[in-house]
N, C-alpha and C positions, 0 to 999 in steps of 0.2 A: 444981141440978136439970138444967140443960142439959148439964153435963159428964158426968152419969151416963148420958145417952143417947148422947153422942158417943164415949165411951170404948169401949163394946162394938162400936159400928159401926166405929171405927177399928181395933180389934184384929181383928175378923173380916175386914176387908179386907186387913190385913197377913198374916194366916194364909192367906187365899185366894191372895194373890200369891206367898207362899212355896211353897205347894203346886203352883201352876201352873208355877213355874220348874223346868225340867228340867236335870239334870246333863248335861254334854257326853258323858259315857260312856253314859248311858241313851239319849240322842238318837242317838249313833252306832250303838249296838246295835239300836235300834228301826228305824233306816233300813236297816241291813243285813238285818234280818229281813224287812222289807217288800220289799226288793230280791230276796231269796231267793225269796219267794212269787211275785213277778212273773216271775222267771227260770223257776221251775217251770211256771207257767202258759204261758209262751211255748213252752217245750219240749213240753208236752202238746198245745198247739194245733198246733204244727208237726207233731207225730206224728200227730194226728188228721187233719190235712189230707193227709199222706202216705198214710195208710191209705185215705182216700176216693179219692185219685188213683192208688193202687197204685204209689207211688214211694218213694224214700228221703227221710226227713225232712231238710229244709234247716235246720240249726241255726245257721248263720252269723250271722243277725240277733240271735238270742238270746245267743250267745257275745259278740258285739261290744258289745251293750247292757250285759250284765253287767259286762264288763271296764271299760267307760267309766264307768259309774255307781259301781262299787265303788271305782275309783281316785279319783273325785270325793269320795266320802264319806271315804275315808282321808286324802285331801289336806286336806279341810276340818277334820276333827276331830283328825287326827294322833295324838299319844300319848294323847289322851283316850279313844280307842277301846280297849275291853277286849282285843281281839286285832287285831293288824295282820298283813297278808299272808295272810289266810285265804281268798283267792279260790279256790284249788284245793280246799280243804276243802268250800267251798260247792258247787262244781261236782260233786265226787265224791258228796257226800251227796244232792244233788238227783237225780243220775243213778241212784243206788242205790234211792232211794224210788220213782222212776218205774218202774224195772225191776220192783219188787215189785207195783206196781199194774197196769202195762200191759206185760206181758212181750212 
């Protein structure tokens, strides 16, 4: 009787553990996507501040942060990342999307 109760509990915990485990490729891609969002936000905030101050946006902080964090992600996950060396693609895509929204 007791084994009938423990078997489903054990199986459900094993399934939950397996589902919770992330593949390195998915983790790398997820971190890069989150970084891309943070980079876009940084650029938009810099642009908004420049508009309010009637100056040119200072994007140096955004660029430095993106480069540093992107390199850290690729160094940590290495070949597990679906795409390596996509820093310029990220920069270009974010810049293009921001130009569409805030010309």
